N, C-alpha and C positions, 0 to 999 in steps of 0.2 A: 511389328517389326521384327520380333526372336524369330519370328518364321522365315524369313526371309535372309535374314542371318544364317540358320545352321544349316540349308544346302551349300550354300557359300564356306561355313566351315569341312563340312565332308566333303569338299571337292577339292580342297586346300591341304587335308589329308591323305585325301585318296594321290593325289599326285605326289606329295612327299613319301610317303609310301613305296609308291611305284618306282622311284628317283633312289631311292635307298635302296629296294630288292633287286635296280638294277648292276648298279656298282656292287652287291656284293654276287655279280655274276663271274665279275673277271676281279683279275687284280695286277696291278699295275708294276713290274718291275725294270730296275737298273741294276750299272755293275755294282757292287760292294764299293765302291772306292769313290762314286759316286759323292756329292756330299746333300744332293739335294734330299728331305725326308716327303714333301710335299708337293704337289702340281698343279696348277690350276690346269683346270679344264679346257679353257681358252687355249692356254697354251700347250698343255696335249693334244688338241684338235690343230693346233698348228704346225706341233711339230710332228704330226702325222700327214697333213696334207703338204709338209716342206716349205711352209712358209715361216715360219722357226727354225734357223738354223745351227744356232749354236746354246750355248747351254749358259749363259749369264757372261758368256765372256770366255768358259773352263772347257772349250774345245765341242766338237762339232755334235752335233745332235742324229744321230742314226735310228732308228725306229723302224721295227722289224714286224711282221704284220704274222699274225696265225694264217693257212690256208683256209678258203671258204669251201672247204669241207668240215671246218668247225663252225658252229653254232653261237659261240662267242663273240665270231667275228661279228657275225651280222649285227646282234647287240651291241658290240663295242664299236662301230661304226655307226647304228642308229643313234645311242645315245652321248659317245663324244664326240664325231665326228658331223653329229646333224645329218646324215644324208641317210639314204638308201644305198643298197649293193648296188645297182642298177647306175644311180647317182654319182657313185662312187667309182664306177668304172667309167664314164660317161667323161667324169672331171681327168681323171687322168689319162685317156685317151689325148682328151684336148692339149692338155700339158705335154705329152710326149708329140703330137703330131708339131705344137707351135716351138717345141723343143727348151721348154721350160724348167721340165723335169722329167722322173721317174717316181714308182709306187716304190712304196721301200719293199726289203725281198719279204718273202712268203717263206714260211717257215712249214713244214709239212706233217711237224708236231710239237708238240707243247715242250718237251727235250730240245728239240730243235730251237726253240725259243728262247730256253732258260742257255743252251751252249752259245747261242749266239752276241746275249747280254753279258756272261760271265768272260766272252772273248773282245769283247770289246768296248775300253769306256765310258765311250758317250753312249752307247744303247740304250734303248728304251724297249720295252713288250709288254705284252698282255698275256693273261695265261687264265682257264678257270680257276674261279677263286678254290677248288678243291681241289687243285693240284702245287704239291711241295716245290717251292723256287728255289730247292740246289741253296747252292752260297747265293744267289742273285737276293737284291733289297729287295723289299715292299714298299712301295710309298703312296701315301694316302693321294688320293683323286679330290682336291677341294671344288 
């Protein structure tokens, strides 16, 4: 019985470690006046796929994406949106073609993400974990 449990425990630890490491690759930022201090991963996903449109009745959510030239975007897409970059592109092509929506604007730099978030009270963005968020507020992802 002990032999059967050990591989299972090791697998669980490996998955937990990988998930923790992924979260440490990026941080999620919002406007400093946004009262949110933590966000559910599912709500974050819905915000970026534009399925969730408002902050608990406190105004429109305005997500901003990093350009595809940033490796952290692929990691965010995989870990939070649960899509490959190709799947995400196909998702937005379908949304555009059917008239249901357009993707979040893309920022060409982390500074542009921070600037967008600071300029828009409903904004949400992500930046590499090693980047200073300036005046933007970092929130936890649950």
